[in-house]
Backbone bond lengths (Angstrom), bond angles and torsions (degrees), N, CA, C in turn:
res aa  C-N    CA-C-N  psi(-1)  N-CA   C-N-CA  omega(-1)  CA-C   N-CA-C  phi
1 X - - - 1.464 - - 1.524 111.00 -
2 X 1.322 115.28 -37.51 1.457 118.40 179.17 1.511 112.34 -65.75
3 X 1.337 116.81 -35.70 1.460 120.84 -178.68 1.523 112.51 -65.38
4 X 1.338 117.02 -21.29 1.463 119.97 178.03 1.526 110.65 -66.47
5 X 1.335 116.64 -29.15 1.456 120.97 -172.16 1.522 113.82 -114.37
6 X 1.330 118.07 7.34 1.457 120.51 176.13 1.517 109.00 -146.99
7 X 1.306 116.70 170.48 1.455 120.42 -178.60 1.526 111.05 -83.78
8 X 1.325 116.19 160.92 1.462 120.81 178.49 1.522 110.94 -64.26
9 X 1.326 116.62 -34.91 1.459 120.54 179.36 1.527 111.18 -63.64
10 X 1.337 116.70 -51.77 1.455 120.13 179.82 1.521 111.19 -63.82
11 X 1.323 116.34 -40.04 1.462 120.45 179.39 1.518 111.13 -60.76
12 X 1.339 116.56 -42.48 1.458 120.49 -178.86 1.510 112.64 -62.79
13 X 1.322 117.14 -43.52 1.458 119.78 -178.73 1.524 111.54 -72.88
14 X 1.326 117.93 -38.53 1.462 120.01 178.26 1.527 110.15 -66.45
15 X 1.328 116.83 -38.08 1.456 120.38 177.45 1.521 110.99 -59.58
16 X 1.329 117.32 -37.06 1.452 121.08 -179.57 1.516 114.26 -64.13
17 X 1.321 117.62 -13.05 1.468 120.20 -178.44 1.515 112.30 -73.46
18 X 1.343 118.27 -8.27 1.464 118.98 -178.34 1.524 111.45 -60.65
19 X 1.338 117.65 -25.93 1.457 120.13 -178.92 1.521 110.53 -64.81
20 X 1.315 117.06 -30.07 1.457 120.63 179.21 1.526 110.65 -71.56
21 X 1.340 117.24 -30.45 1.457 119.72 179.54 1.529 112.32 -71.12
22 X 1.322 116.95 -24.08 1.463 120.72 -174.43 1.529 112.12 -58.35
23 X 1.346 120.01 -51.91 1.469 118.22 -179.24 1.515 113.43 -62.48
24 X 1.331 116.31 -32.20 1.463 119.45 178.21 1.526 110.33 -66.66
25 X 1.329 116.14 -42.91 1.457 120.29 179.99 1.521 112.12 -71.01
26 X 1.338 116.82 -26.05 1.454 119.09 178.13 1.525 111.86 -65.64
27 X 1.315 116.99 -26.04 1.467 119.76 175.11 1.529 109.24 -61.84
28 X 1.330 115.91 -39.61 1.458 120.88 -176.45 1.525 111.27 -77.39
29 X 1.333 116.56 -47.31 1.458 120.43 -171.90 1.529 113.51 -87.01
30 X 1.329 117.05 -35.59 1.463 119.96 -173.56 1.528 113.43 -121.17
31 X 1.348 116.94 0.05 1.464 122.35 178.77 1.525 112.20 57.39
32 X 1.334 115.70 36.48 1.458 121.76 173.72 1.521 108.40 -102.60
33 X 1.317 116.01 127.93 1.459 119.75 -175.94 1.526 110.06 -100.18
34 X 1.332 116.35 123.60 1.470 120.50 -177.86 1.522 111.66 -64.19
35 X 1.315 114.56 155.11 1.458 121.22 178.22 1.523 110.12 -81.34
36 X 1.320 115.74 172.22 1.465 120.31 177.15 1.518 110.98 -62.73
37 X 1.342 117.50 -29.22 1.456 121.60 176.98 1.528 110.27 -61.85
38 X 1.326 116.39 -40.21 1.456 120.31 -178.77 1.525 111.14 -68.19
39 X 1.336 116.64 -41.66 1.461 118.86 178.57 1.527 111.25 -65.43
40 X 1.332 116.72 -36.86 1.462 120.02 176.12 1.520 110.48 -63.34
41 X 1.339 116.32 -41.29 1.463 120.32 178.34 1.517 110.76 -63.92
42 X 1.330 117.04 -36.92 1.461 120.78 178.46 1.524 111.19 -60.91
43 X 1.323 116.05 -45.30 1.461 120.37 178.71 1.529 111.09 -63.20
44 X 1.335 116.56 -41.57 1.470 120.68 -179.61 1.524 110.81 -62.81
45 X 1.333 116.47 -44.26 1.462 119.82 -179.13 1.524 110.98 -66.98
46 X 1.318 117.78 -41.87 1.470 120.00 178.08 1.523 110.72 -61.22
47 X 1.326 116.77 -38.22 1.465 120.38 175.46 1.523 110.57 -63.21
48 X 1.331 115.67 -43.96 1.457 119.36 177.99 1.513 112.85 -62.57
49 X 1.340 117.30 -39.29 1.461 120.80 178.00 1.525 111.28 -62.49
50 X 1.323 115.81 -37.33 1.468 119.19 177.43 1.522 110.61 -63.10
51 X 1.331 117.52 -45.33 1.463 120.95 179.52 1.530 110.95 -63.67
52 X 1.336 116.97 -41.27 1.464 119.70 -179.41 1.522 110.92 -64.79
53 X 1.326 116.86 -39.39 1.459 119.85 179.44 1.520 111.91 -66.22
54 X 1.342 117.01 -18.32 1.466 121.65 177.87 1.529 111.41 -102.20
55 X 1.326 116.19 28.71 1.466 121.45 -174.90 1.522 112.75 -56.59
56 X 1.336 117.15 -32.08 1.464 121.36 -177.64 1.523 113.14 -89.24
57 X 1.317 117.49 0.73 1.459 121.02 -179.73 1.525 110.19 -96.43
58 X 1.315 115.31 178.83 1.462 121.45 176.01 1.518 108.13 -117.89
59 X 1.335 116.12 164.89 1.457 119.84 -179.49 1.529 111.50 -63.26
60 X 1.337 116.97 -29.20 1.458 120.25 -179.17 1.520 111.76 -68.11
61 X 1.354 116.96 -30.52 1.463 121.02 -177.43 1.529 111.31 -114.71
62 X 1.323 116.55 25.90 1.461 120.03 -173.60 1.519 112.26 -63.45
63 X 1.341 117.37 -42.87 1.461 120.46 -175.67 1.531 112.46 -104.29
64 X 1.325 117.53 -1.78 1.457 119.94 179.09 1.516 112.27 -94.18
65 X 1.336 117.32 -21.05 1.457 121.04 -179.81 1.530 108.68 -138.89
66 X 1.324 114.50 86.43 1.454 120.23 -178.06 1.525 109.73 -79.51
67 X 1.313 115.87 127.50 1.455 121.38 -177.54 1.528 109.81 -121.30
68 X 1.325 115.44 95.77 1.468 121.13 175.15 1.519 106.30 -121.13
69 X 1.314 116.21 103.14 1.455 121.78 -169.81 1.518 112.15 -78.05
70 X 1.331 114.72 169.10 1.460 120.87 175.43 1.520 110.42 -61.05
71 X 1.328 116.22 -37.63 1.460 119.86 178.30 1.512 112.31 -63.22
72 X 1.342 116.97 -39.68 1.461 120.78 177.00 1.523 110.93 -62.62
73 X 1.333 116.76 -41.75 1.459 121.03 -179.52 1.524 111.10 -65.83
74 X 1.335 117.13 -45.76 1.463 120.65 179.45 1.530 111.27 -62.19
75 X 1.323 116.27 -38.95 1.461 120.43 179.05 1.514 111.04 -67.78
76 X 1.331 117.22 -37.81 1.458 120.88 178.40 1.529 110.52 -65.68
77 X 1.327 117.21 -39.63 1.464 121.02 176.05 1.526 110.09 -62.71
78 X 1.312 116.45 -40.72 1.466 120.44 178.00 1.521 110.91 -63.36
79 X 1.327 116.49 -38.05 1.466 120.37 178.70 1.521 110.50 -62.69
80 X 1.318 116.45 -40.02 1.463 120.35 178.37 1.529 110.54 -64.15
81 X 1.322 116.50 -43.73 1.463 120.33 179.47 1.524 111.18 -63.08
82 X 1.333 117.61 -36.40 1.452 120.23 179.73 1.526 111.07 -70.79
83 X 1.337 117.11 -30.35 1.460 119.85 175.59 1.524 110.28 -63.92
84 X 1.322 116.56 -41.46 1.464 120.45 175.16 1.518 109.88 -61.25
85 X 1.316 116.26 -40.77 1.465 121.58 -179.98 1.534 111.28 -61.93
86 X 1.325 117.92 -40.80 1.462 120.95 -179.21 1.517 111.50 -62.64
87 X 1.328 117.03 -39.52 1.456 120.27 178.88 1.526 110.16 -67.53
88 X 1.325 116.04 -42.06 1.464 119.71 -178.72 1.523 112.15 -67.37
89 X 1.337 116.78 -40.80 1.459 119.30 -179.25 1.523 110.59 -67.88
90 X 1.331 117.53 -32.33 1.454 120.65 177.48 1.526 110.43 -66.21
91 X 1.316 116.94 -30.48 1.463 121.85 -179.04 1.531 112.24 -84.39
92 X 1.338 116.92 -50.84 1.463 120.33 -172.18 1.524 113.38 -79.53
93 X 1.339 117.67 -22.48 1.460 118.59 -179.24 1.526 111.91 -65.04
94 X 1.322 116.66 -18.67 1.463 120.43 178.42 1.524 112.03 -88.85
95 X 1.333 116.95 -12.00 1.453 121.02 -174.01 1.525 113.45 -114.08
96 X 1.338 117.32 -17.36 1.457 121.42 -176.94 1.521 108.43 -121.49
97 X 1.321 116.69 145.72 1.458 119.84 179.19 1.518 110.27 -62.94
98 X 1.323 115.12 146.21 1.457 121.00 -174.95 1.525 112.10 -59.24
99 X 1.332 117.53 -45.95 1.464 121.00 -178.06 1.523 111.60 -62.70
100 X 1.327 116.75 -45.26 1.461 120.44 179.90 1.515 111.22 -65.34
101 X 1.330 116.33 -41.44 1.460 120.98 -177.15 1.525 111.01 -64.33
102 X 1.338 116.44 -47.37 1.464 120.60 -179.33 1.529 110.56 -66.58
103 X 1.331 116.98 -43.24 1.468 120.88 -178.10 1.521 110.93 -62.14
104 X 1.330 116.59 -42.15 1.457 119.93 -179.93 1.522 111.14 -66.15
105 X 1.314 116.81 -41.08 1.474 120.04 178.77 1.519 111.44 -59.16
106 X 1.341 116.36 -48.00 1.464 120.98 -177.05 1.525 110.51 -67.67
107 X 1.343 116.99 -41.36 1.460 120.66 179.19 1.522 111.18 -62.56
108 X 1.331 116.38 -46.05 1.459 120.42 -179.26 1.524 111.17 -64.76
109 X 1.337 116.54 -41.62 1.469 120.47 178.98 1.527 110.84 -62.36
110 X 1.338 116.52 -42.51 1.456 120.49 179.12 1.529 112.15 -63.06
111 X 1.344 116.57 -43.85 1.464 120.34 179.51 1.524 111.07 -65.78
112 X 1.326 116.38 -43.63 1.461 119.90 -179.39 1.525 111.42 -64.96
113 X 1.351 116.46 -40.61 1.463 119.92 179.12 1.535 110.88 -64.46
114 X 1.327 116.59 -36.49 1.461 120.77 178.36 1.520 111.37 -63.80
115 X 1.338 115.59 -37.27 1.470 119.70 179.43 1.521 111.25 -72.96
116 X 1.336 116.00 -40.29 1.464 120.74 -174.68 1.527 112.37 -77.65
117 X 1.322 117.37 -26.64 1.465 121.07 -174.86 1.529 113.55 -52.65
118 X 1.353 119.83 -48.71 1.476 118.43 177.86 1.523 113.00 -61.00
119 X 1.339 117.13 -34.95 1.466 119.94 178.56 1.518 111.18 -66.23
120 X 1.339 116.17 -36.02 1.465 119.67 178.51 1.517 110.98 -61.35
121 X 1.341 116.38 -45.43 1.462 119.55 -179.25 1.529 111.87 -68.64
122 X 1.335 116.01 -25.55 1.461 119.29 -179.85 1.530 111.36 -77.41
123 X 1.355 115.94 -45.29 1.460 119.75 -176.82 1.525 113.04 -87.80
124 X 1.332 117.20 -20.88 1.457 121.48 179.52 1.527 109.35 -127.74
125 X 1.345 116.10 66.76 1.473 118.77 -177.41 1.521 111.97 -66.12
126 X 1.319 115.46 148.06 1.459 121.53 178.95 1.516 109.05 -120.22
127 X 1.316 114.22 142.97 1.461 119.13 -178.20 1.519 112.10 -72.53
128 X 1.346 116.26 -32.95 1.455 119.65 -177.87 1.523 110.73 -93.62
129 X 1.321 116.31 148.63 1.458 122.07 178.84 1.538 109.79 -83.98
130 X 1.317 115.60 155.13 1.462 120.37 178.10 1.522 109.54 -71.23
131 X 1.314 115.75 127.72 1.455 121.22 179.18 1.530 109.15 -98.09
132 X 1.329 115.82 114.95 1.466 120.28 -179.59 1.524 110.14 -82.78
133 X 1.344 115.01 60.46 1.458 119.77 -178.33 1.517 109.83 -100.34
134 X 1.325 116.78 -169.95 1.455 121.93 -176.66 1.529 111.37 -63.45
135 X 1.344 117.49 -34.51 1.456 120.58 -179.52 1.530 110.53 -66.62
136 X 1.329 115.68 -37.10 1.461 120.18 178.92 1.521 110.66 -63.37
137 X 1.332 117.00 -47.93 1.460 120.48 -176.19 1.524 112.34 -72.26
138 X 1.327 117.34 -31.68 1.467 119.61 174.10 1.530 109.74 -63.22
139 X 1.323 115.64 -42.47 1.464 119.97 177.58 1.518 112.41 -63.27
140 X 1.326 116.68 -42.20 1.470 121.11 179.86 1.524 110.57 -64.41
141 X 1.331 116.48 -46.51 1.463 120.42 -177.56 1.528 111.22 -65.38
142 X 1.336 116.40 -45.73 1.470 119.10 -178.73 1.525 110.54 -65.27
143 X 1.341 116.70 -44.86 1.464 120.20 -177.59 1.524 111.78 -64.79
144 X 1.329 117.06 -40.92 1.461 120.08 -176.30 1.522 112.44 -75.25
145 X 1.341 117.40 -45.46 1.461 120.28 -174.38 1.522 111.82 -83.17
146 X 1.334 116.54 -56.62 1.465 119.84 -172.40 1.524 112.66 -82.48
147 X 1.337 117.58 -42.78 1.463 120.58 -174.35 1.525 112.99 -88.88
148 X 1.337 117.68 -5.85 1.461 119.95 -179.60 1.524 111.81 -124.10
149 X 1.333 116.81 -68.16 1.460 119.99 -174.53 1.526 111.37 -64.67
150 X 1.327 116.53 -53.00 1.460 120.48 -175.51 1.521 112.31 -65.86
151 X 1.334 116.60 -46.72 1.463 119.87 -177.73 1.524 111.99 -68.18
152 X 1.336 117.49 -37.33 1.458 120.25 177.91 1.518 110.97 -64.33
153 X 1.321 116.98 -40.95 1.462 121.30 179.42 1.530 110.77 -65.85
154 X 1.332 116.27 -43.27 1.466 119.70 -179.83 1.522 110.87 -64.87
155 X 1.333 116.67 -45.04 1.468 119.78 -178.98 1.522 111.11 -64.41
156 X 1.341 117.23 -42.28 1.454 120.87 -179.60 1.524 111.50 -62.96
157 X 1.324 116.76 -38.11 1.462 120.62 -177.17 1.521 112.07 -73.36
158 X 1.336 117.59 -41.91 1.463 119.06 -168.24 1.522 114.70 -102.32
159 X 1.336 118.88 -18.27 1.460 118.26 -179.56 1.530 111.08 -67.19
160 X 1.346 117.58 -26.29 1.455 119.71 -178.09 1.533 112.81 -79.35
161 X 1.334 118.03 -8.78 1.461 119.24 -178.29 1.522 112.85 -114.40
162 X 1.337 117.73 1.50 1.460 120.72 173.79 1.522 108.41 -125.59
163 X 1.304 116.52 160.80 1.455 120.50 -177.28 1.527 110.52 -72.12
164 X 1.344 117.12 150.72 1.463 119.82 176.40 1.524 112.49 -58.02
165 X 1.356 116.91 -30.03 1.464 119.47 -179.71 1.523 111.20 -63.98
166 X 1.327 115.85 -47.20 1.463 119.38 -179.74 1.527 110.63 -66.31
167 X 1.319 116.67 -39.72 1.470 119.72 177.87 1.526 110.95 -63.64
168 X 1.343 115.93 -39.93 1.461 119.79 -179.36 1.515 112.63 -65.43
169 X 1.331 116.51 -39.50 1.467 119.99 179.11 1.526 110.13 -62.55
170 X 1.339 116.44 -41.30 1.461 119.44 178.90 1.528 110.90 -66.58
171 X 1.339 116.43 -42.48 1.457 119.53 179.26 1.522 111.94 -65.90
172 X 1.330 116.90 -28.05 1.466 119.79 -178.69 1.521 112.14 -67.83
173 X 1.331 117.29 -11.74 1.462 120.42 176.56 1.525 112.29 -78.48
174 X 1.333 116.87 -9.80 1.469 119.88 -179.42 1.529 113.40 -55.73
175 X 1.353 119.04 -46.24 1.459 118.46 178.22 1.529 113.24 -59.82
176 X 1.327 116.69 -34.17 1.466 119.73 179.39 1.523 110.34 -65.09
177 X 1.328 116.72 -47.76 1.457 120.27 178.14 1.531 110.87 -63.64
178 X 1.331 115.68 -36.93 1.467 119.90 179.67 1.523 111.20 -61.12
179 X 1.339 115.85 -45.23 1.461 119.01 -179.85 1.522 111.31 -66.71
180 X 1.337 117.70 -42.87 1.463 120.70 -178.96 1.534 111.46 -61.47
181 X 1.331 116.33 -44.64 1.459 119.69 179.45 1.527 111.22 -67.86
182 X 1.338 116.36 -40.68 1.467 119.53 178.71 1.527 110.95 -63.96
183 X 1.337 116.71 -33.74 1.459 121.17 179.53 1.527 111.05 -69.84
184 X 1.334 117.03 -47.28 1.464 120.59 -175.04 1.535 112.83 -81.15
185 X 1.335 117.27 -33.44 1.467 120.11 -175.22 1.522 111.96 -93.02
186 X 1.336 116.50 -44.78 1.465 120.36 -174.60 1.522 113.36 -102.81
187 X 1.320 117.68 -9.91 1.457 120.24 -179.77 1.508 113.83 73.58
188 X 1.340 117.93 18.77 1.454 120.78 178.85 1.530 110.11 -78.62
189 X 1.307 115.43 148.06 1.460 120.51 -179.67 1.522 110.17 -132.65
190 X 1.311 115.82 157.27 1.445 122.08 174.94 1.526 109.26 -103.05
191 X 1.332 116.49 135.37 1.452 120.83 173.92 1.526 108.58 -78.68
192 X 1.328 116.16 -178.09 1.460 119.65 178.58 1.525 111.11 -61.70
193 X 1.338 116.12 -36.74 1.460 119.47 178.78 1.529 109.99 -67.48
194 X 1.326 116.78 -44.50 1.453 120.24 178.93 1.513 112.39 -63.48
195 X 1.329 116.23 -39.28 1.463 120.22 178.55 1.519 110.88 -65.31
196 X 1.338 116.92 -41.62 1.462 120.60 177.40 1.526 110.50 -62.02
197 X 1.330 116.08 -43.64 1.455 119.98 178.66 1.515 111.97 -62.97
198 X 1.323 116.39 -39.73 1.462 120.84 178.65 1.526 110.68 -61.64
199 X 1.330 115.72 -42.26 1.464 119.87 178.60 1.525 110.74 -63.19
200 X 1.344 117.05 -40.19 1.460 120.73 177.85 1.526 110.89 -61.99
201 X 1.341 116.77 -44.83 1.465 120.80 -177.92 1.524 110.68 -63.02
202 X 1.326 116.60 -49.47 1.457 119.92 -178.28 1.534 111.28 -62.90
203 X 1.334 116.48 -41.41 1.461 119.52 179.18 1.525 110.82 -65.27
204 X 1.331 116.65 -42.58 1.454 120.62 -179.80 1.516 112.62 -65.35
205 X 1.334 116.28 -41.23 1.458 120.58 179.18 1.527 110.68 -63.72
206 X 1.320 116.82 -47.49 1.464 120.34 179.27 1.524 111.38 -64.90
207 X 1.332 116.91 -37.34 1.468 120.26 178.77 1.518 110.70 -63.51
208 X 1.331 116.83 -41.52 1.459 119.83 -179.50 1.518 111.43 -67.34
209 X 1.321 117.64 -36.81 1.460 120.82 -177.30 1.520 112.61 -77.50
210 X 1.321 117.34 -15.43 1.466 120.28 178.62 1.517 111.92 -87.59
211 X 1.332 117.32 -1.77 1.450 120.33 179.57 1.516 112.36 -76.38
212 X 1.332 115.99 176.58 1.456 121.15 -176.82 1.526 112.17 -97.88
213 X 1.366 117.66 -3.95 1.452 119.58 -173.27 1.516 112.65 -67.81
214 X 1.357 117.60 -26.90 1.458 118.84 -173.01 1.520 113.60 -113.95
215 X 1.327 117.60 25.90 1.444 119.55 176.36 1.526 109.68 -75.43
216 X 1.314 115.63 132.51 1.455 119.91 -179.47 1.519 109.72 -76.81
217 X 1.312 117.03 136.02 1.458 122.38 176.11 1.518 108.29 -99.98
218 X 1.344 116.55 113.02 1.444 120.94 -178.64 1.540 110.59 -82.15
């Protein structure tokens, strides 16, 4: 839903901010208090998100015309939800069998999406009808098999045997891949403001993952 109202480039970088939410949520769920390095990284990433959301603006009008779209907000909410998911998967993957855990996740997601789908069309009506053409089915197959089943299984299996820091660094590459694909496939580009924001996000994410707050104790 967020992608309907924002670009793939902005969506990719905003999605990457979920790593910053993890240390904050760990205070609630695991009573681990982030270091000053983590809080500094949080501020840096939030600054970068602001610049990215103003990708279509200029430096002269940066603070006079703030542009944070509905798509940006929905994507940011999704990033927060995924941060909660990362903490939960790190906990339950050690207590539940991999096959059962992955199967339940996919089943629940499918049922929930089926329930929410009519609400989406009601609150976010579209003028054009859905075309059940080859592009539609390619999207369905890729999203369901590669971006859902396969990735969920891989993450569930391997996140429990590597540290959250190493996993976070790998996940922080998502915005980079998002921009590269959006550039080559969709022809989207980042302005100077968007590029600056991207640099802030990547630096903040890497800074947070290099801290000592999330080292796994074996």
